[in-house]
N, C-alpha and C positions, 0 to 999 in steps of 0.2 A: 503494500499498500504505500502510496507516493505520501511523501511529507509537504507540509505547508510552511513557508518560513515569512511569520508577518513582520514588516520592517518600517520602524517608526521613521518616517524619514522628513528631513528639512533639508532645502538647498544649501543654507549657511553653514551648515557642517563641512569644514574640509574633509574631516572623516567619513562623511557621507560619498563624496565623489571616491575616495581611496578604496572605499570597500565595495562600492557598485559592480562594478566588473568582477571582482574575484568571488562576491557572494552568488552575482549571477552566474560565472562558471562552474560554480561549488553546486547551485542548483541543477542546472542544465547534466551535468555529471553522475548525479544520483538521483535524476527523474524527481527532483522536487519542483514544488512553484514559489514564488514570490510573492506575497500579499503586501501592497503597500499602504502604508496608514499615514496622511498626513497629518505633520502636528508641528506646530508652532516654538521653536527651540527657546524664544526669549520667554515665551509662557512658562515652559517648562523650568527654565531657571527660575522665573518669578515665585513659582509654586512651592518649589524646593528649596530654593537658598540657594541653588549652584551658581556657578560662573564658569566663565570662558577658561580654560586651563591657564591659559598664557596670563592672562589677569589674576586669577585664583592664586597662581603659584608664584606671581612676580617676586615677591620677596624670599623665597626660598632658593637658599643658592645652590646653583647647580640644575636645578629641576627641569626648568624650560631647556635648558641645552641639551639634558638628557633626552628628553620629552623629542626634541629635533632630531637626536640622533637615532632614536626608534622610528620618526616619521621617515627620516630618510631610507631606514635598512630596509623598511617596508616598501616603499617606492622601488627602489631596486630589485628587491625579490619579487614584486610582482609587475615590473616592468612600465611601470605609469609615469616614464620619466617627463613626460609633457604636463605634468602638474606643475601648476605656478600659484603663489598664492595671491587671490584676490586682491588688488590695490585700495577696493573698496570695502573691503571687508573691516568689520563687521557690516552687515547691510541687511536691511528689511525684505524679508520673503513673504510678507503678508499676502501682497498680490499673486505671486507666482503658485503659494501653497493654497491658497484659494482656487485658482484656476486646475489645480490638480485634484481637488477635491470635487470639482465642478465635471469632471471626465468622468469616463465610464472606467471602472476600475481595469479593464482590458484596455486602455490606453494610456494607462498611467506611468507603465514602464516605458514605453515609446516617448513619451513626453520629458520623462526625467533623461534619457538617452539624448534628447534633442538638445537639453539645456545645461546638461552637466560640463560637456568642453567647453562652450561658450564661458561659461563662469569661471570654470577653475583650470582651463589652460589658456583663454584668449583674456582674461579679466574684464569680461562684459561687467557694465553697469546695468546691473536688475534696475535700476530706476528709469533708464532711457525707454520710455514707451516705444517709441519710432524703431529703434534697432531691436528690441524683442520683438515688437509686433511682425517684425521682416522675420526674423528667425522663425517664428513659430507659423507664421506663414506657407513660408518655404519648405518647413517642416511637414506641411499637411494639415495643420490647425486653423480653426476658425477663429485669428487674434482677436476680433471685435466681438465675436461671440463668447469668449470665455472672458475677456476683459469687463464685459456688461456682466456676466453669471459674478464676477468678485463682489458685486454690490448686492448680490442676492442674499436676502437675510437668513435664509434656509441654508445657505452653503457657509455665511460667517458663523452662524450658530455650528452647523457640524465641526468645523476646524476648532471651534472654542470647545466643544464636546470631546474630540478626540485627544484635544492636548490636556486634559482634564483627567479622560479615562487613563491615558498613558501614565501619568503622575499617579493617578491611584492605582494603579497595576505595579508601580515600584519603578517606572523609568524616570531617570533625572538628565538626562542626556541622548545624544545624537551618534551615532545611530546605535538605535536598541532593537533585539531582535527576539520573537518569542518562537518557540518551537515545542509543539507539545503541551503547551502552558509553561515551559520554563525560557527564564528571560537571561539574554546574552548581551552586553553591553561593550561595545568598541569593536575597531577593526582587529583588534589582536585575538579575537575570540573564534576567527574562523576553524582554526583545528577542532576546539571543542563542537562548534556548529557542525562540523563535516561527521565527527562522530555521532552524534545526535539522530542527523538525518540518515546517515549510512546504517545506525542500529536496527 
């Protein structure tokens, strides 16, 4: 019986970019499916008292430097050499997440695939509506309709609910994954995830 990996996702996390392709490859290898749940990382931080690691650990001697070392090791191992820190980071992803909510679940992976490279390889300013609209249109999405849906009260509420429910289940950051009710946090959990879906 195939497993489902639920991925709690926000575009603003560089680790969401870094885990995407390896997680997808892992799912394909084991015949698992990825179910995407959009959640607002800023809201998760507010609800949990968490903060971005580079801010939270700024006063801990050596910790951020070591985190960068581990990130670079992961990038090298996974062949993600196109990754570049977005110059606009941290940026507001509320509009993108509402668009993701508005999409049929079957198209969410396609939407993520389309936007991760411009954001985390090319330095896209996600608040540049014209450029974003062009990327979406060229990628086969109705940019105007998606933008209109971001003002839909039901879409707004779903994103709020997703964020609150993720926190209620124990999530405090991105990427968080659930398999068979078990929670896994961070790109470093790929080995544990593989054991879970292969078992």
